[in-house]
C-alpha positions as CSV (number, residue, x, y, z in Angstrom):
1,X,6.3,-64.2,-43.0
2,X,4.3,-61.4,-42.9
3,X,4.9,-58.9,-45.5
4,X,5.7,-54.8,-45.0
5,X,5.3,-52.2,-47.0
6,X,5.6,-48.4,-46.9
7,X,5.3,-45.2,-49.3
8,X,6.4,-41.8,-49.0
9,X,6.2,-39.1,-51.4
10,X,3.8,-37.4,-53.8
11,X,1.8,-39.9,-54.7
12,X,-1.3,-41.1,-53.1
13,X,-0.1,-43.9,-50.7
14,X,-2.6,-46.1,-50.5
15,X,-3.2,-47.5,-53.8
16,X,0.6,-47.9,-53.8
17,X,0.6,-50.0,-50.7
18,X,-2.1,-52.3,-51.8
19,X,-0.3,-53.0,-54.8
20,X,2.8,-53.7,-52.7
21,X,0.7,-56.2,-50.7
22,X,-0.2,-57.9,-53.7
23,X,3.6,-58.7,-54.7
24,X,4.0,-59.6,-51.4
25,X,1.3,-62.3,-50.7
26,X,3.4,-65.0,-51.7
27,X,4.9,-64.7,-47.8
28,X,1.7,-65.9,-46.5
29,X,-1.0,-64.1,-44.5
30,X,-4.6,-64.1,-43.0
31,X,-5.5,-60.4,-42.5
32,X,-4.2,-57.2,-43.8
33,X,-4.5,-53.1,-43.0
34,X,-2.6,-50.3,-44.2
35,X,-2.4,-46.9,-42.2
36,X,-2.4,-43.2,-44.2
37,X,-1.1,-39.7,-43.0
38,X,-4.5,-37.9,-43.6
39,X,-3.5,-34.2,-45.5
40,X,-5.0,-32.7,-42.1
41,X,-2.7,-35.0,-39.8
42,X,-4.6,-37.7,-39.4
43,X,-3.3,-40.9,-39.0
44,X,-6.7,-43.9,-40.6
45,X,-5.9,-46.9,-40.2
46,X,-8.5,-49.8,-41.8
47,X,-7.9,-53.3,-41.4
48,X,-9.6,-56.7,-42.7
49,X,-9.6,-60.1,-41.8
50,X,-9.1,-62.5,-45.2
51,X,-7.4,-62.0,-48.4
52,X,-6.3,-58.5,-49.6
53,X,-9.0,-58.4,-51.8
54,X,-11.1,-58.0,-48.7
55,X,-9.1,-54.6,-47.7
56,X,-9.0,-53.5,-51.2
57,X,-13.0,-53.7,-51.1
58,X,-13.0,-51.5,-48.0
59,X,-11.0,-48.6,-49.1
60,X,-12.0,-49.2,-52.9
61,X,-8.5,-49.7,-54.4
62,X,-7.0,-46.9,-51.7
63,X,-9.2,-44.4,-53.6
64,X,-11.4,-44.0,-50.6
65,X,-8.1,-42.7,-48.3
66,X,-6.6,-39.7,-49.2
67,X,-2.7,-39.2,-48.1
68,X,0.5,-39.0,-49.5
69,X,2.5,-41.1,-46.9
70,X,1.8,-44.5,-45.2
71,X,2.3,-48.0,-44.5
72,X,1.0,-51.8,-45.0
73,X,1.1,-55.3,-43.6
74,X,0.0,-58.7,-44.8
75,X,-0.4,-60.4,-41.2
76,X,0.9,-64.2,-40.6
77,X,-1.0,-65.5,-37.4
78,X,1.7,-66.1,-34.4
79,X,0.0,-64.4,-30.8
80,X,-3.5,-64.3,-31.5
81,X,-6.1,-65.7,-34.0
82,X,-7.1,-63.7,-37.2
83,X,-8.8,-60.8,-36.4
84,X,-9.3,-57.5,-37.5
85,X,-8.3,-56.6,-33.9
86,X,-5.1,-58.5,-34.3
87,X,-4.5,-57.3,-37.5
88,X,-1.5,-54.5,-38.4
89,X,-1.3,-51.3,-38.2
90,X,-1.1,-51.3,-34.6
91,X,-2.0,-47.9,-32.7
92,X,-0.5,-46.7,-29.3
93,X,-3.0,-46.3,-26.5
94,X,-2.5,-42.9,-27.0
95,X,-2.8,-42.6,-30.9
96,X,0.8,-41.4,-31.1
97,X,2.4,-44.5,-32.5
98,X,1.3,-46.7,-35.5
99,X,3.3,-49.8,-36.3
100,X,3.6,-52.8,-38.7
101,X,5.6,-55.8,-37.8
102,X,7.3,-59.0,-39.0
103,X,8.8,-60.9,-36.4
104,X,7.7,-63.0,-32.8
105,X,8.5,-60.4,-29.4
106,X,10.0,-63.2,-27.5
107,X,9.2,-61.5,-23.9
108,X,6.4,-59.4,-24.7
109,X,4.2,-60.9,-21.8
110,X,7.2,-59.3,-19.6
111,X,6.8,-55.9,-21.3
112,X,2.9,-56.1,-21.7
113,X,2.8,-56.7,-17.6
114,X,5.0,-53.3,-17.3
115,X,3.1,-51.5,-19.3
116,X,-0.2,-52.4,-18.1
117,X,0.9,-50.8,-14.6
118,X,1.9,-47.6,-16.0
119,X,-1.4,-47.2,-17.5
120,X,-1.9,-48.5,-20.8
121,X,-4.4,-50.7,-22.2
122,X,-4.3,-53.0,-25.0
123,X,-6.9,-54.1,-27.5
124,X,-5.2,-56.9,-29.2
125,X,-4.0,-60.4,-28.3
126,X,-0.8,-59.4,-30.1
127,X,3.5,-58.6,-29.2
128,X,3.1,-55.9,-32.0
129,X,0.8,-54.1,-29.7
130,X,3.5,-54.2,-27.1
131,X,6.1,-52.9,-28.8
132,X,4.0,-50.0,-30.2
133,X,3.0,-49.0,-26.6
134,X,6.9,-49.2,-25.5
135,X,8.0,-47.2,-28.2
136,X,5.2,-44.3,-27.1
137,X,6.2,-44.9,-23.5
138,X,10.1,-43.9,-24.0
139,X,8.8,-41.4,-26.5
140,X,6.7,-39.7,-23.7
141,X,9.2,-40.5,-21.0
142,X,12.5,-39.1,-22.3
143,X,10.7,-36.7,-25.1
144,X,14.2,-37.0,-27.1
145,X,12.4,-38.0,-30.8
146,X,11.7,-40.7,-32.8
147,X,15.5,-42.5,-32.8
148,X,15.7,-41.9,-29.3
149,X,12.4,-43.8,-28.4
150,X,12.8,-46.5,-31.3
151,X,16.1,-47.5,-29.9
152,X,15.9,-47.9,-26.3
153,X,12.6,-49.9,-26.9
154,X,15.2,-52.1,-29.2
155,X,17.4,-52.6,-26.6
156,X,14.1,-53.5,-24.4
157,X,12.6,-56.4,-26.7
158,X,14.1,-59.8,-27.3
159,X,13.5,-61.9,-30.8
160,X,13.0,-61.0,-34.1
161,X,11.5,-57.8,-35.5
162,X,11.3,-55.4,-38.9
163,X,9.2,-52.4,-38.0
164,X,8.0,-49.7,-40.0
165,X,6.4,-47.3,-37.4
166,X,4.7,-43.4,-38.2
167,X,4.8,-40.9,-35.0
168,X,1.7,-38.3,-35.0
169,X,3.7,-35.5,-34.5
170,X,6.3,-36.6,-37.5
171,X,4.6,-35.6,-40.5
172,X,7.4,-35.8,-43.2
173,X,8.9,-39.2,-41.9
174,X,8.6,-43.1,-41.5
175,X,10.5,-44.6,-39.8
176,X,12.3,-48.2,-39.8
177,X,14.2,-50.6,-37.7
178,X,15.3,-54.6,-37.7
179,X,16.5,-57.3,-35.5
180,X,16.9,-60.4,-37.8
181,X,13.5,-59.7,-39.9
182,X,14.3,-58.7,-43.2
183,X,13.4,-54.8,-44.4
184,X,14.7,-53.0,-47.3
185,X,14.2,-49.2,-48.4
186,X,13.9,-48.2,-51.4
187,X,14.6,-44.6,-53.6
188,X,14.0,-42.4,-56.3
189,X,14.9,-38.6,-56.7
190,X,11.5,-37.5,-54.8
191,X,9.9,-40.8,-53.3
192,X,10.7,-43.4,-50.3
193,X,9.6,-46.7,-50.4
194,X,9.7,-49.4,-47.6
195,X,9.1,-53.2,-48.2
196,X,10.1,-57.0,-47.0
197,X,11.1,-57.8,-50.0
198,X,12.1,-56.3,-53.4
199,X,9.3,-57.3,-56.0
200,X,7.1,-55.3,-53.4
201,X,8.7,-52.4,-54.8
202,X,10.5,-53.4,-58.0
203,X,7.8,-51.7,-60.3
204,X,9.0,-48.0,-59.0
205,X,12.7,-48.7,-58.3
206,X,16.1,-51.1,-58.3
207,X,18.2,-48.6,-56.1
208,X,17.4,-50.4,-52.1
209,X,19.6,-49.7,-48.8
210,X,19.7,-53.3,-46.8
211,X,18.7,-51.9,-43.2
212,X,21.6,-53.9,-41.0
213,X,20.7,-56.0,-37.3
214,X,19.9,-53.8,-35.0
215,X,19.7,-50.2,-36.8
216,X,17.0,-47.5,-37.1
217,X,16.5,-45.3,-40.5
218,X,14.1,-42.5,-40.9
219,X,12.6,-42.4,-44.4
220,X,11.6,-39.2,-46.2
221,X,10.8,-37.9,-49.7
222,X,13.9,-39.3,-51.8
223,X,16.3,-39.9,-49.1
224,X,17.1,-42.3,-45.8
225,X,19.2,-41.3,-43.1
226,X,20.5,-44.5,-40.9
227,X,21.1,-44.7,-37.4
228,X,23.1,-47.4,-35.4
229,X,21.9,-48.5,-31.7
230,X,23.4,-45.8,-29.8
231,X,21.6,-43.0,-32.2
232,X,24.6,-42.4,-33.8
233,X,24.3,-41.4,-37.4
234,X,25.7,-44.1,-39.9
235,X,26.4,-44.0,-43.9
236,X,25.3,-46.3,-46.2
237,X,25.4,-47.8,-50.0
238,X,23.0,-48.2,-52.1
239,X,22.4,-51.8,-53.9
240,X,21.0,-51.6,-57.4
241,X,19.3,-54.6,-57.9
242,X,19.3,-56.3,-61.5
243,X,16.0,-58.0,-61.6
244,X,13.8,-57.2,-64.4
245,X,10.4,-55.9,-62.9
246,X,8.6,-58.4,-65.7
247,X,10.4,-61.2,-64.0
248,X,8.4,-60.5,-60.6
249,X,5.0,-61.1,-63.1
250,X,2.6,-63.9,-64.1
251,X,3.4,-63.2,-67.8
252,X,0.4,-64.9,-69.2
253,X,0.9,-68.2,-66.9
254,X,-2.1,-69.2,-64.6
255,X,0.1,-69.4,-61.8
256,X,3.6,-68.2,-60.9
257,X,4.5,-71.6,-59.8
258,X,4.1,-72.5,-63.8
259,X,5.6,-69.6,-65.2
260,X,8.6,-70.3,-62.6
261,X,8.5,-74.1,-63.2
262,X,9.2,-73.1,-67.2
263,X,12.1,-70.6,-66.4
264,X,14.0,-72.9,-65.1
265,X,16.1,-73.4,-68.7
266,X,17.0,-69.7,-68.8
267,X,18.0,-69.7,-64.7
268,X,19.9,-72.2,-65.5
269,X,21.6,-70.8,-68.4
270,X,22.1,-67.2,-65.6
271,X,23.6,-69.1,-63.3
272,X,26.0,-71.4,-65.3
273,X,27.1,-68.8,-67.4
274,X,28.5,-66.8,-64.1
275,X,30.3,-70.0,-62.5
276,X,31.4,-71.8,-66.2
277,X,33.6,-69.3,-68.3
278,X,35.7,-70.4,-71.0
279,X,34.9,-74.2,-70.4
280,X,36.6,-74.1,-67.0
281,X,34.5,-73.3,-63.7
282,X,35.5,-69.6,-61.9
283,X,34.8,-69.5,-58.3
284,X,36.5,-66.1,-58.2
285,X,34.1,-64.9,-56.3
286,X,35.2,-66.9,-53.1
287,X,37.9,-67.2,-51.5
288,X,40.8,-69.7,-52.4
289,X,40.7,-71.7,-49.5
290,X,37.4,-72.8,-50.3
291,X,37.4,-72.6,-54.1
292,X,39.6,-75.5,-53.3
293,X,38.7,-76.9,-50.1
294,X,42.1,-76.3,-49.1
295,X,42.8,-77.9,-45.3
296,X,38.8,-78.2,-45.2
297,X,38.6,-81.8,-43.7
298,X,34.4,-82.2,-43.2
299,X,31.6,-80.3,-44.3
300,X,28.2,-79.6,-43.2
301,X,25.4,-78.7,-45.2
302,X,23.1,-76.9,-43.4
303,X,19.3,-75.8,-44.7
304,X,15.9,-76.3,-44.3
305,X,13.0,-77.6,-46.9
306,X,13.6,-78.0,-49.9
307,X,17.2,-76.4,-49.8
308,X,17.5,-79.1,-47.3
309,X,17.3,-81.9,-50.1
310,X,19.7,-79.6,-52.6
311,X,22.0,-80.8,-49.4
312,X,21.3,-84.3,-49.2
313,X,21.6,-84.5,-53.5
314,X,24.9,-83.0,-52.7
315,X,26.4,-84.7,-50.2
316,X,26.4,-88.0,-52.6
317,X,27.9,-85.8,-55.4
318,X,30.3,-83.9,-53.4
319,X,31.3,-87.2,-51.3
320,X,32.0,-89.0,-55.2
321,X,33.8,-86.1,-56.6
322,X,36.0,-84.6,-54.0
323,X,36.1,-87.8,-51.7
324,X,35.3,-85.5,-47.8
325,X,32.8,-86.4,-45.6
326,X,29.7,-84.3,-46.1
327,X,27.1,-84.2,-43.3
328,X,23.7,-82.5,-44.0
329,X,21.9,-80.6,-41.0
330,X,18.4,-79.3,-40.8
331,X,18.9,-75.8,-39.8
332,X,16.3,-75.9,-37.1
333,X,18.2,-78.6,-35.3
334,X,22.1,-77.7,-35.8
335,X,22.8,-75.8,-33.3
336,X,20.2,-77.4,-30.6
337,X,22.4,-80.6,-31.3
338,X,25.8,-78.5,-30.4
339,X,27.6,-79.5,-33.0
340,X,31.3,-80.6,-32.5
341,X,32.7,-77.9,-35.0
342,X,37.0,-78.0,-35.3
343,X,38.4,-75.0,-37.9
344,X,39.0,-77.7,-40.3
345,X,35.4,-77.9,-40.8
346,X,33.4,-76.2,-44.2
347,X,29.7,-74.7,-43.0
348,X,27.6,-74.2,-46.1
349,X,24.4,-72.4,-45.8
350,X,21.8,-72.8,-48.4
351,X,18.7,-70.3,-48.7
352,X,16.4,-68.6,-51.3
353,X,15.9,-65.8,-49.6
354,X,18.8,-65.5,-47.1
355,X,16.7,-64.1,-44.8
356,X,15.4,-67.9,-43.3
357,X,15.6,-67.8,-39.4
358,X,17.4,-71.3,-38.6
359,X,19.4,-70.9,-41.4
360,X,20.4,-67.2,-40.6
361,X,20.8,-68.7,-36.6
362,X,23.4,-71.6,-37.7
363,X,25.5,-69.5,-40.1
364,X,25.9,-67.4,-37.1
365,X,26.9,-70.2,-34.8
366,X,29.7,-70.9,-37.3
367,X,30.8,-67.4,-37.5
368,X,31.1,-67.2,-33.2
369,X,33.5,-70.6,-33.7
370,X,35.2,-68.6,-36.6
371,X,34.7,-71.9,-38.5
372,X,34.7,-70.9,-42.4
373,X,31.1,-70.6,-44.0
374,X,29.8,-70.1,-47.5
375,X,26.6,-69.4,-48.3
376,X,24.5,-70.2,-51.8
377,X,21.3,-67.4,-51.8
378,X,19.2,-65.8,-54.3
379,X,19.0,-62.2,-53.2
380,X,21.6,-60.0,-53.3
381,X,22.5,-58.2,-50.0
382,X,20.3,-60.3,-47.6
383,X,21.6,-61.5,-44.6
384,X,23.2,-64.7,-44.7
385,X,24.9,-63.1,-47.7
386,X,26.1,-60.7,-45.7
387,X,27.0,-62.8,-43.0
388,X,28.7,-66.0,-44.3
389,X,32.5,-65.6,-45.1
390,X,31.8,-66.2,-48.5
391,X,28.9,-65.9,-50.5
392,X,27.8,-67.5,-54.3
393,X,24.8,-66.0,-55.5
394,X,21.9,-68.5,-57.8
395,X,20.6,-66.3,-60.8
396,X,17.2,-67.7,-60.5
397,X,15.4,-63.6,-60.4
398,X,12.6,-63.5,-57.9
399,X,10.5,-66.9,-56.9
400,X,7.1,-65.7,-55.9
401,X,5.3,-69.1,-56.1
402,X,5.6,-70.4,-52.6
403,X,6.6,-73.8,-53.6
404,X,10.2,-73.2,-54.6
405,X,11.5,-74.5,-58.3
406,X,13.9,-72.4,-60.3
407,X,15.7,-71.4,-57.1
408,X,16.2,-75.4,-55.9
409,X,17.3,-75.7,-59.5
410,X,20.0,-73.1,-59.5
411,X,21.2,-73.8,-56.3
412,X,21.8,-77.4,-57.7
413,X,23.9,-76.2,-60.0
414,X,25.9,-74.4,-57.7
415,X,26.5,-77.6,-55.7
416,X,27.5,-79.8,-59.0
417,X,30.4,-76.9,-60.4
418,X,31.7,-77.0,-56.2
419,X,31.7,-80.9,-56.3
420,X,33.5,-80.8,-59.6
421,X,35.9,-78.7,-59.0
422,X,36.9,-79.9,-55.9
423,X,37.2,-82.9,-57.0
424,X,39.8,-81.4,-59.7
425,X,41.6,-79.7,-56.4
426,X,41.3,-83.2,-54.4
427,X,43.3,-85.0,-57.7
428,X,40.1,-87.4,-57.8
429,X,39.2,-86.3,-61.5
430,X,41.0,-86.2,-64.0
431,X,41.4,-83.3,-66.1
432,X,40.0,-84.7,-69.0
433,X,36.7,-86.0,-67.0
434,X,37.1,-82.7,-65.4
435,X,36.1,-81.1,-69.1
436,X,33.1,-83.7,-69.6
437,X,31.5,-82.9,-66.5
438,X,31.7,-79.2,-67.5
439,X,29.7,-80.1,-71.0
440,X,27.4,-81.9,-69.5
441,X,26.6,-79.5,-66.8
442,X,26.4,-77.3,-69.9
443,X,23.8,-79.5,-71.2
444,X,21.3,-79.2,-68.9
445,X,19.1,-76.4,-69.7
446,X,18.1,-77.6,-73.0
447,X,17.5,-81.2,-71.4
448,X,14.9,-79.2,-69.2
449,X,13.9,-77.5,-71.9
450,X,13.1,-80.9,-73.7
451,X,11.7,-82.4,-70.4
452,X,9.0,-79.8,-70.7
453,X,7.8,-81.0,-73.5
454,X,6.0,-84.2,-72.0
455,X,3.8,-81.6,-69.7
456,X,0.2,-82.8,-70.7
457,X,1.3,-86.5,-70.3
458,X,2.0,-85.9,-66.8
459,X,-1.5,-83.9,-66.8
460,X,-3.5,-86.4,-68.0
461,X,-2.0,-88.4,-65.2
462,X,-2.3,-86.0,-62.4
463,X,-5.9,-85.4,-63.1
464,X,-6.8,-89.5,-62.4
465,X,-4.9,-88.8,-59.2
466,X,-6.7,-85.6,-57.9
467,X,-8.8,-87.5,-55.0
468,X,-5.9,-89.9,-54.0
469,X,-5.0,-89.4,-49.9
470,X,-2.1,-91.1,-49.9
471,X,1.8,-91.1,-52.2
472,X,4.8,-93.0,-51.9
473,X,8.2,-91.7,-53.7
474,X,10.8,-94.1,-53.5
475,X,14.2,-94.0,-54.9
476,X,18.1,-95.2,-53.6
477,X,21.1,-92.9,-53.5
478,X,20.5,-89.1,-55.3
479,X,17.2,-90.7,-56.2
480,X,16.0,-90.6,-52.9
481,X,17.1,-86.9,-52.5
482,X,14.8,-86.6,-55.7
483,X,12.0,-88.5,-53.8
484,X,12.5,-86.3,-51.1
485,X,11.8,-83.1,-53.0
486,X,8.7,-84.9,-54.9
487,X,7.2,-85.5,-52.1
488,X,6.9,-81.9,-50.4
489,X,5.9,-80.3,-54.0
490,X,3.2,-82.6,-53.8
491,X,1.9,-82.2,-49.8
492,X,2.9,-78.5,-49.5
493,X,0.5,-77.3,-52.7
494,X,-1.9,-79.9,-52.9
495,X,-2.4,-81.2,-49.2
496,X,-2.2,-85.0,-50.2
497,X,-0.1,-87.1,-47.4
498,X,2.8,-87.7,-49.1
499,X,6.0,-89.7,-48.2
500,X,9.4,-90.0,-49.4
501,X,11.1,-93.2,-48.4
502,X,14.7,-94.5,-49.2
503,X,13.6,-97.9,-51.2
504,X,15.5,-99.8,-49.4
505,X,13.4,-99.1,-46.2
506,X,10.1,-100.4,-47.4
507,X,10.6,-103.8,-46.1
508,X,11.0,-101.9,-42.4
509,X,7.4,-101.3,-41.8
510,X,6.1,-98.9,-44.6
511,X,4.9,-101.4,-47.1
512,X,2.8,-102.2,-45.0
513,X,0.9,-98.4,-45.6
514,X,0.2,-100.1,-49.4
515,X,-3.3,-100.6,-50.3
516,X,-5.1,-101.5,-53.4
517,X,-4.3,-98.3,-56.0
518,X,-2.2,-96.3,-53.5
519,X,0.1,-94.6,-55.9
520,X,3.9,-95.3,-55.5
521,X,6.5,-93.4,-57.3
522,X,9.9,-95.6,-57.9
523,X,12.5,-92.9,-59.1
524,X,15.8,-95.1,-61.4
525,X,17.9,-92.6,-62.5
526,X,21.3,-94.4,-60.9
527,X,22.2,-97.2,-63.5
528,X,24.1,-98.9,-60.3
529,X,21.1,-99.4,-58.1
530,X,18.3,-99.9,-61.5
531,X,17.4,-103.0,-60.5
532,X,17.3,-102.3,-56.8
533,X,15.0,-100.2,-56.7
534,X,12.9,-102.0,-59.5
535,X,12.9,-104.9,-56.7
536,X,10.9,-102.5,-54.5
537,X,8.4,-101.5,-56.8
538,X,7.8,-105.1,-57.4
539,X,6.7,-105.3,-54.1
540,X,4.2,-102.2,-53.6
541,X,3.0,-103.8,-56.8
542,X,2.3,-107.4,-55.9
543,X,0.6,-105.4,-53.0
544,X,-1.8,-103.9,-55.1
545,X,-0.2,-100.3,-55.2
546,X,-0.2,-98.6,-58.6
547,X,3.4,-97.7,-59.7
548,X,4.5,-94.6,-61.7
549,X,8.2,-94.9,-63.0
550,X,10.7,-92.0,-63.5
551,X,13.8,-93.2,-65.3
552,X,16.1,-92.0,-68.1
553,X,15.3,-92.5,-72.0
554,X,16.8,-96.4,-73.0
555,X,15.7,-98.3,-69.3
556,X,12.0,-99.3,-71.1
557,X,11.7,-102.6,-69.0
558,X,10.6,-99.8,-66.3
559,X,7.0,-100.3,-68.3
560,X,7.1,-103.8,-67.5
561,X,6.7,-102.8,-63.7
562,X,5.1,-99.7,-63.3
563,X,1.5,-98.8,-65.0
564,X,3.2,-95.7,-66.1
565,X,6.5,-93.8,-67.1
566,X,8.4,-91.0,-67.7
567,X,11.1,-90.6,-69.3
568,X,13.8,-87.8,-68.7
569,X,16.7,-87.0,-70.9
570,X,20.2,-89.1,-70.0
571,X,22.4,-87.4,-68.1
572,X,25.7,-88.0,-65.9
573,X,23.5,-89.6,-62.9
574,X,25.4,-87.7,-60.7
575,X,23.3,-84.7,-62.2
576,X,19.9,-86.2,-62.6
577,X,18.6,-83.9,-60.3
578,X,17.8,-81.5,-62.3
579,X,16.0,-83.5,-65.1
580,X,14.0,-85.9,-62.9
581,X,12.8,-83.2,-60.7
582,X,11.0,-81.4,-63.4
583,X,8.6,-84.1,-63.6
584,X,7.7,-83.9,-59.8
585,X,7.0,-80.7,-59.9
586,X,4.7,-80.6,-62.9
587,X,2.9,-83.2,-60.9
588,X,2.2,-81.8,-57.5
589,X,1.0,-78.4,-59.7
590,X,-0.9,-80.5,-62.0
591,X,-3.1,-82.1,-58.8
592,X,-3.3,-78.7,-56.9
593,X,-5.1,-77.5,-60.0
594,X,-7.1,-80.4,-60.0
595,X,-8.5,-79.7,-56.7
596,X,-9.0,-76.1,-57.5
597,X,-6.3,-74.9,-54.8
598,X,-4.6,-71.5,-54.6
599,X,-1.1,-73.3,-56.0
600,X,0.9,-69.8,-55.2
601,X,0.1,-69.6,-51.9
602,X,-1.3,-73.0,-50.0
603,X,-2.8,-72.7,-46.6
604,X,-0.6,-72.1,-44.0
605,X,2.9,-71.7,-45.9
606,X,4.8,-68.5,-46.2
607,X,7.5,-68.5,-49.0
608,X,10.0,-67.2,-46.4
609,X,10.6,-68.5,-42.8
610,X,12.0,-65.6,-40.9
611,X,10.9,-66.4,-37.4
612,X,11.6,-69.7,-35.3
C-alpha cells in the first residue's frame, strides 16, 4: 500500500521519481505527487488525483521541474478521501519540512489537537500532515537537527509508518525512518535511491540497505548513515539483490499478470533447484529442529489471501505425509483469538512480500512467546524474513501484478518439500516413496508448461462468461483449497461475485443460489473424492447450472456431466494444486480482459497490505 520513492544525486530527479512511482503502481493508489529541491534551494511540490499519468502531464514527464533531489509518493487513501490536498508530499505549516508517508498513525487526532494548540494549521484530512508538523515542532523546539526531531516524533507516534523527509535548510540530504512499513535505500557510487520496494530502483542499482524498525537514515550522494531511536550511529551491511532488472518488465506481454502466469514453470524450476539437490531434499538453510520436525507436535500456518490458500492445501499434505496436526489461521485473526501456543508448536508464516502487516504481527506474537517460527517469503531481507527464527525463500523473482501467480506456486512447492522431508523424518514415508515423490516434484515445471498450452480454449470459454454476475467453485479435500484460490483470482481482477465451497456443503444452503446458467467450476483431481464431487456437480446441473469440469487426463467421464472440461497432466494427487491452478488463473485473467478491466491494478486493491 502506498509507494515511496526518493532520489539524490547528479541527475534530474523528477523523471527518475516518476519512473520509480510507475514501478510501484502495483501497490495500489488513488493519487500521486512529487517534491523537488530546485537549484535556488526552494522545494516545489506537485500533486494530482488519479492515475500517475495525470501527475506526469502536470510536470511534463518531469521536465518542467529542475532539481537533483526529491521524493515522490503514490497514495492509497486511509485518512481522507482521494484529493490533491490529501495527496503526498505534505508540507509543514512553516514550510520547513516536507515528507511522504506509508502507514497509519493511530494517535493522529491526539497529536493534531496538541499541535493546533501550539499554533499549527492543517489543510488536509490526513494523518501524514500531523507527522510532518510534529517533526517541524520538535525541530524548532529543540534545534538539535533532523535526526533528533525525527526521533522525537517517532517516539510520540503510535502506528505503522515509513517516511522520507526533506528539510528546507538541508540541501544535501534526504532522511528516512520506519516502523513496520517497508522502506529500502539503494546506492551507487554517487547516487542515493529510496523506495518502498526493490522494483522501483532495480534499473539503477542492486545494492540496497533494509532499514530496521525504529531506525533513521540520512541519505546523500552515494552514501547512507544510520541511527537508532537514541540518535546513536549504527552500522549496516549492504545486501545484493539477485533479481534481474528485466524481470520487472512486461517482456512483450500485454499485462504483468499474463507474463507471471507464464513464468511459473521457470520460478518452479528455480525454487525446486535450490531445495532438491542430487535427488534429495536440502533444508540446510534452516535449523535441524525444523528441518526434521524434531519435538514439534503441532503446526500453525498463518497467512493472508492467496498465501492462506497455500496453507489450506499444505494442511492436507503435511498431515497426510508427516502425521502432525496442522491448523491454518488467517493472520488477521490469529493474534486476536489469543492462540494457546506451546513450546512444542511450530508457527509457519507465509508472505510474498515479507511485509504483510497482519502476518508480521502474528509472527511477532509467536516470537515473543519463544515459539519456533519459520517464514516462507519471496523478498530477501524483508521484515518477516529478518524476524523469523528460520526462513525459506521462494525463487519467484519480482512479482508485479496485484493478483499473485508465481509466488503462490513457489510457496506451494516449498510446502511440498517440507511435507515430504518431514514424512521421511517421521518414518511415515519409505526411502522408495521419498525418491518417487521427489521425482514427481521435479516433473512439475514441465507439466506446468504443458498446462499452459491449453490457454486458447480457456480464453474462448472465459469470453462466454464475461458478463456473469455469479460463479461458484467447488471441490473436496485439496480440490477445495484449489477452489478457494481459483475463486479469489476471479473476484479480485474480474469483479465477478465468486465463491468457493467444499462440495459437500452445497446441500447446506448454497445450492439455493443456483439459477439457470450459473457457472459452477467443479475441480476433480483427487481420485478418492472424484465420484462424490461428480455427484455434487450433477446436483448443480439438474437445477440449471452450467458446469465446467477441471480434472486430470484419463478422467474422461467428466464430460458426461460437465458442459466444458479442462484437463491437466497427471501427477501425484498431493501436488495437483500446482497444475490445476493455472487454468483458473488464466480464466480469471481472460474474463477480466474481456471486460476491459485493468488486470494488473484492480480497483481498491494493493499488492502488499502493510497496514491493518
